[in-house]
C-alpha positions as CSV (number, residue, x, y, z in Angstrom):
1,M,19.0,-63.0,67.1
2,V,16.4,-62.7,64.4
3,E,13.6,-63.7,66.8
4,G,14.7,-61.0,69.3
5,S,14.6,-58.3,66.7
6,M,11.0,-59.2,65.7
7,T,10.0,-59.2,69.4
8,Q,11.4,-55.8,69.9
9,G,9.6,-54.2,67.0
10,A,6.2,-55.8,67.8
11,G,5.5,-53.5,70.8
12,Q,6.2,-50.2,69.0
13,G,3.8,-47.9,67.1
14,P,3.8,-47.5,63.3
15,A,6.2,-44.5,63.3
16,A,8.8,-46.4,65.2
17,R,8.4,-49.4,62.9
18,T,8.9,-47.3,59.8
19,A,12.0,-45.6,61.2
20,A,13.5,-49.0,62.1
21,A,12.8,-50.2,58.5
22,M,14.7,-47.2,57.0
23,P,18.4,-47.2,58.0
24,P,20.6,-44.3,57.0
25,F,22.1,-44.2,53.6
26,P,25.4,-46.2,53.4
27,G,28.3,-44.0,54.4
28,Y,25.9,-41.4,55.9
29,A,27.3,-39.4,58.9
30,A,25.4,-36.8,60.7
31,P,27.1,-33.3,60.5
32,A,29.1,-32.3,63.5
33,P,27.6,-29.5,65.6
34,V,28.9,-26.0,65.0
35,P,31.1,-24.8,67.9
36,G,29.3,-22.5,70.2
37,Y,26.0,-23.0,68.6
38,A,23.1,-24.6,70.4
39,Q,20.4,-25.9,68.2
40,T,17.0,-26.1,69.9
41,A,14.8,-26.9,67.0
42,P,11.6,-28.7,68.1
43,L,11.3,-32.4,67.4
44,P,8.7,-33.3,64.8
45,P,5.4,-34.4,66.2
46,A,4.8,-38.1,66.6
47,A,2.8,-39.6,63.9
48,P,-0.7,-40.6,65.1
49,E,-1.5,-44.2,65.7
50,Y,-3.1,-46.0,62.8
51,Q,-6.9,-45.5,63.1
52,E,-9.0,-48.6,62.5
53,Y,-12.3,-48.2,60.7
54,P,-15.1,-50.7,60.7
55,E,-15.2,-53.0,57.7
56,G,-17.2,-51.5,54.8
57,Y,-16.8,-47.9,56.1
58,T,-16.9,-45.1,53.5
59,P,-15.8,-41.6,54.4
60,T,-18.4,-38.9,53.8
61,A,-18.4,-35.1,53.8
62,R,-19.4,-35.1,57.5
63,D,-15.9,-36.3,58.3
64,L,-14.4,-33.1,56.8
65,P,-14.1,-29.8,58.7
66,V,-16.8,-27.3,57.6
67,I,-15.7,-23.7,57.0
68,A,-18.7,-21.4,57.8
69,R,-19.3,-18.5,55.5
70,S,-19.4,-15.2,57.4
71,T,-20.0,-11.6,56.5
72,P,-16.9,-9.3,56.2
73,P,-16.1,-7.2,59.2
74,Q,-17.9,-4.0,59.4
75,D,-14.7,-1.9,59.4
76,V,-13.5,-3.4,56.1
77,P,-14.9,-1.4,53.1
78,T,-16.4,-3.3,50.2
79,V,-15.2,-1.8,46.9
80,E,-17.2,-2.2,43.8
81,L,-14.9,-2.7,40.8
82,T,-15.7,-0.7,37.7
83,P,-14.4,-2.2,34.4
84,L,-12.0,-0.1,32.5
85,A,-13.3,1.1,29.2
86,A,-11.5,0.1,26.0
87,P,-9.1,2.7,24.7
88,Q,-10.8,5.0,22.1
89,H,-9.3,5.3,18.7
90,E,-10.2,7.4,15.7
91,P,-12.3,5.1,13.5
92,L,-10.7,4.3,10.2
93,P,-12.6,5.8,7.2
94,T,-14.8,3.2,5.5
95,G,-15.5,3.1,1.8
96,P,-13.7,4.8,-1.0
97,G,-12.4,8.3,-0.5
98,P,-12.6,11.2,-3.0
99,L,-11.2,10.7,-6.5
100,Y,-8.5,12.9,-8.0
101,V,-6.7,12.8,-11.3
102,V,-3.4,14.4,-12.4
103,G,-2.6,15.5,-15.9
104,D,0.7,15.2,-17.7
105,V,3.7,16.3,-15.5
106,H,6.6,16.0,-17.9
107,G,9.3,16.4,-15.3
108,Y,8.0,19.6,-13.6
109,L,8.5,18.3,-10.1
110,D,8.1,21.7,-8.2
111,E,4.8,22.4,-10.0
112,L,3.6,19.0,-9.1
113,Y,4.3,19.5,-5.4
114,E,2.5,22.8,-5.5
115,A,-0.6,21.4,-7.3
116,L,-0.9,18.4,-5.0
117,A,-0.5,20.6,-1.9
118,A,-3.2,23.0,-3.2
119,Q,-5.7,20.1,-3.2
120,G,-4.6,19.0,0.3
121,L,-3.2,15.7,-0.9
122,I,0.3,16.2,0.5
123,D,1.6,18.2,3.6
124,A,4.3,20.8,3.8
125,Q,7.0,18.1,3.8
126,G,5.6,16.5,0.7
127,H,4.1,13.4,2.4
128,W,0.6,11.9,1.8
129,A,-2.0,13.8,3.8
130,A,-5.3,12.7,2.2
131,G,-6.2,9.6,4.2
132,N,-8.3,7.3,2.1
133,A,-8.4,9.5,-1.0
134,R,-7.8,8.0,-4.4
135,L,-5.3,9.6,-6.8
136,W,-4.6,8.7,-10.4
137,F,-1.8,10.0,-12.6
138,L,-2.6,9.8,-16.3
139,G,0.9,9.2,-17.4
140,D,3.8,11.1,-19.0
141,F,6.0,11.7,-16.0
142,T,9.2,12.5,-17.8
143,D,10.8,14.4,-20.8
144,R,10.8,18.1,-21.6
145,G,10.9,19.1,-17.9
146,P,13.9,19.2,-15.6
147,D,13.3,16.3,-13.2
148,G,11.4,13.3,-14.6
149,V,13.0,10.8,-12.4
150,G,12.2,12.9,-9.4
151,V,8.6,12.8,-10.4
152,I,8.7,9.0,-10.7
153,D,10.3,8.8,-7.3
154,L,7.5,11.0,-5.8
155,V,4.7,9.0,-7.3
156,M,6.2,5.7,-6.1
157,R,6.6,7.1,-2.6
158,L,3.1,8.5,-2.5
159,S,1.8,5.1,-3.6
160,A,3.2,3.5,-0.5
161,E,2.2,6.3,1.9
162,A,-1.4,6.4,0.5
163,A,-1.8,2.6,0.8
164,A,-0.7,2.8,4.5
165,A,-3.3,5.5,5.1
166,G,-6.2,3.6,3.6
167,G,-6.2,5.3,0.2
168,Y,-4.2,4.8,-2.9
169,C,-2.1,6.5,-5.5
170,K,-1.9,4.8,-9.0
171,A,-0.6,5.7,-12.4
172,L,-1.3,4.9,-16.1
173,M,1.1,4.2,-18.9
174,G,1.8,7.2,-21.1
175,N,3.5,7.3,-24.4
176,H,6.5,8.9,-22.9
177,E,6.9,6.0,-20.4
178,L,7.0,3.7,-23.5
179,L,9.5,6.0,-25.1
180,L,11.8,6.1,-22.1
181,I,11.6,2.3,-21.6
182,G,12.5,1.8,-25.3
183,A,15.4,4.3,-25.2
184,K,16.9,2.6,-22.1
185,R,16.4,-1.0,-23.4
186,F,17.1,-0.6,-27.1
187,A,19.1,2.7,-27.4
188,D,20.1,3.0,-31.1
189,T,18.8,-0.4,-32.3
190,P,17.0,0.2,-35.6
191,V,13.3,-0.3,-35.6
192,N,10.7,-0.3,-38.4
193,S,8.9,3.0,-37.9
194,G,6.5,2.6,-40.8
195,A,8.1,5.6,-42.5
196,G,11.7,4.4,-42.7
197,T,14.3,3.4,-40.1
198,A,14.3,5.0,-36.7
199,S,15.4,4.3,-33.1
200,F,14.0,4.8,-29.7
201,Q,17.1,6.8,-28.7
202,A,16.6,9.3,-31.5
203,A,12.9,9.6,-31.0
204,W,13.4,10.1,-27.2
205,L,15.8,13.0,-27.7
206,L,13.6,14.5,-30.4
207,N,10.6,14.5,-27.9
208,G,12.3,16.2,-25.1
209,G,14.4,13.4,-23.5
210,Q,16.6,14.7,-20.7
211,R,20.1,13.1,-20.4
212,T,20.0,13.7,-16.6
213,D,16.9,11.5,-16.4
214,M,18.7,8.7,-18.3
215,E,21.7,8.9,-16.1
216,R,19.6,8.6,-12.9
217,L,17.2,6.0,-14.2
218,E,17.5,2.7,-12.3
219,D,16.2,-0.8,-12.7
220,H,13.4,-0.3,-10.2
221,H,12.1,2.7,-12.1
222,L,12.0,0.6,-15.3
223,Q,10.3,-2.3,-13.6
224,W,7.7,0.0,-12.1
225,M,6.9,1.7,-15.4
226,S,6.8,-1.6,-17.3
227,R,3.9,-2.8,-15.0
228,L,1.7,0.3,-15.3
229,D,-1.9,-0.2,-16.6
230,A,-3.0,1.4,-19.8
231,I,-6.7,1.8,-18.8
232,A,-8.6,2.0,-15.6
233,H,-12.3,2.6,-14.6
234,E,-13.2,4.6,-11.5
235,D,-16.7,5.9,-10.5
236,G,-18.0,5.9,-14.1
237,H,-14.8,7.5,-15.5
238,L,-12.8,5.7,-18.1
239,L,-9.2,6.8,-17.4
240,V,-6.7,6.6,-20.3
241,H,-3.6,8.5,-21.2
242,S,-4.1,9.2,-24.9
243,D,-7.1,10.6,-26.8
244,T,-7.0,7.8,-29.3
245,T,-9.1,4.7,-30.2
246,A,-5.9,2.6,-30.6
247,Y,-6.7,0.8,-27.3
248,L,-9.4,-1.1,-29.1
249,E,-6.6,-3.0,-31.0
250,Y,-5.4,-4.6,-27.8
251,G,-8.6,-6.1,-26.4
252,D,-12.3,-5.8,-25.7
253,S,-12.0,-5.4,-22.0
254,I,-9.8,-3.3,-19.6
255,A,-8.1,-6.5,-18.3
256,A,-7.3,-7.7,-21.8
257,V,-5.8,-4.4,-22.8
258,N,-3.7,-4.1,-19.7
259,D,-2.4,-7.7,-20.0
260,A,-1.6,-7.2,-23.7
261,V,0.5,-4.1,-23.1
262,T,2.3,-5.7,-20.2
263,E,3.0,-8.8,-22.2
264,A,4.3,-6.9,-25.2
265,L,6.8,-5.1,-23.0
266,Q,7.9,-8.4,-21.4
267,R,8.7,-9.9,-24.8
268,N,11.3,-7.2,-25.2
269,D,11.0,-7.0,-28.9
270,P,12.0,-3.5,-30.2
271,D,9.7,-3.5,-33.2
272,E,6.7,-4.6,-31.0
273,C,7.5,-2.0,-28.4
274,W,7.8,0.7,-31.1
275,D,4.4,-0.2,-32.6
276,L,2.9,0.1,-29.1
277,F,4.6,3.5,-28.6
278,R,3.5,4.7,-32.1
279,K,-0.2,3.8,-31.5
280,F,-0.4,5.4,-28.1
281,T,1.2,8.6,-29.5
282,K,-1.9,9.2,-31.8
283,R,-4.1,12.0,-30.7
284,F,-7.2,14.2,-31.4
285,A,-9.6,11.3,-32.0
286,F,-12.3,13.1,-30.0
287,R,-11.9,16.6,-31.3
288,D,-14.0,16.6,-34.4
289,E,-17.6,17.8,-33.7
290,E,-19.2,14.9,-35.5
291,A,-16.7,12.0,-35.3
292,G,-15.4,12.8,-31.9
293,P,-18.4,11.8,-29.8
294,L,-18.8,8.7,-31.9
295,A,-15.2,7.7,-31.1
296,V,-15.7,8.3,-27.4
297,R,-18.9,6.3,-27.3
298,E,-17.2,3.3,-29.0
299,L,-14.6,3.2,-26.2
300,L,-17.2,3.7,-23.5
301,Q,-19.4,0.9,-24.9
302,T,-16.4,-1.4,-25.0
303,Y,-14.8,-0.7,-21.7
304,G,-17.5,0.8,-19.6
305,G,-18.0,4.2,-18.0
306,S,-20.0,7.3,-18.9
307,R,-17.0,9.7,-19.6
308,I,-13.4,9.4,-20.8
309,V,-10.7,11.3,-18.9
310,H,-7.4,11.6,-20.7
311,G,-4.1,13.5,-20.9
312,H,-1.7,13.5,-23.8
313,S,-3.0,16.3,-25.9
314,P,-2.5,19.7,-24.3
315,I,-5.7,21.7,-23.9
316,P,-4.2,24.7,-25.8
317,Y,-3.8,22.5,-28.8
318,L,-7.4,21.1,-28.5
319,L,-8.7,24.7,-28.4
320,G,-6.3,26.0,-31.1
321,E,-4.8,28.4,-28.6
322,V,-1.1,27.7,-28.7
323,G,1.1,30.3,-27.0
324,A,3.9,32.1,-28.8
325,E,7.5,31.2,-28.1
326,D,8.2,34.7,-26.8
327,P,6.1,35.2,-23.6
328,D,6.6,39.0,-24.0
329,D,4.9,39.1,-27.3
330,E,1.8,41.2,-27.0
331,D,-0.1,39.1,-29.5
332,G,0.9,35.8,-27.9
333,G,2.1,34.9,-24.4
334,A,1.4,31.8,-22.3
335,P,-1.9,30.0,-22.9
336,V,-4.5,30.6,-20.3
337,V,-5.7,27.3,-18.8
338,D,-8.1,27.6,-15.9
339,G,-9.0,23.9,-15.6
340,P,-9.8,20.7,-17.5
341,H,-11.5,20.9,-20.9
342,L,-14.9,19.2,-21.3
343,Y,-15.8,18.4,-24.9
344,A,-17.2,15.8,-27.4
345,D,-20.8,16.4,-26.2
346,G,-19.6,16.3,-22.6
347,L,-18.2,12.7,-23.0
348,A,-14.5,13.6,-22.9
349,L,-12.5,15.5,-20.3
350,A,-9.0,16.6,-21.2
351,M,-6.5,17.0,-18.3
352,D,-3.2,18.1,-20.0
353,G,-3.0,21.7,-19.0
354,G,0.1,22.4,-21.1
355,V,2.7,22.7,-18.3
356,T,5.5,22.3,-20.9
357,M,4.3,25.5,-22.7
358,A,3.9,27.6,-19.5
359,G,0.3,26.4,-19.1
360,K,-0.9,24.7,-15.9
361,L,-0.3,21.3,-14.2
362,L,-3.8,20.1,-13.4
363,V,-4.9,18.2,-10.3
364,V,-8.7,17.9,-10.3
365,Q,-11.3,16.1,-8.1
366,L,-13.8,14.0,-10.0
367,P,-16.7,14.3,-10.7
368,L,-16.4,18.0,-11.7
369,A,-18.4,20.3,-9.5
370,G,-21.2,22.3,-11.1
């Protein structure tokens, strides 16, 4: 039986021998034909007989079919592809933009909007519109005016919008920021004022503190104010808030002064914070014709720059032209402030236009034209 099976397979080709060696799967049954359907699918072609090659034969490329290259038919157009140009975008401005400074605001939010818009720094909706321009506030955002917290909110928002546009909006620490921080943190806690016992709360109310500002003041406002720098240097201008030499007591470099002020606030000691507030409240160090230029030069030699730009002391006070309380008084009236005040041999530029006394909120581009 075994011998007969071997004899039967010996006379068949390779395909038949393979089929005989691969029986159906166990339990396999061919599907029954569908009634009424005649399948006439062609049978698969028979596998070619095994081709014997001489011993040592190696196939070469001549054994493969060769596909000849031919020119395209004449009736098929040949299209030359043109690469698409990259989309054109407006180039971002490079390098620093124009420099602007803002004097003391003291809660006069509407006047601030008007002054910034007049310089093209914000649009009609109050959003940043100055591209890569640089804007510095010299401090004193709150107190005396109606909406100090609104001013802080605007400066914080413009800082984010200016950064997104390639510019920046920054601010310095003023003595009224120190006063407001102290009033919020320490309230009526007694402090050694050097002239008896005092408190931040009492001093804040005495210097124009607005209860509506205190009610609206939140932690993020306090954190932002507590991290403000005291001094900055831009394009040869030494920017400070107060016209005082007290900065020299906190370090011999801009970085040292800024670090010392920030660390003093972080220690949260009421007497230390009061001492900081008291020193930054000093004024008129540059006003004297002889001593003033010397004081300015000492600061410039220590921290760099060729001119000091400050707020704090209203220009009408520096000029001795303080307006009367009654604006209808023929002999008084509001002080006339046309722009910043350059003095101390041209080394100091005062930027507080006296908005709290019906003066002017100044926003000026530096350097001064003319």
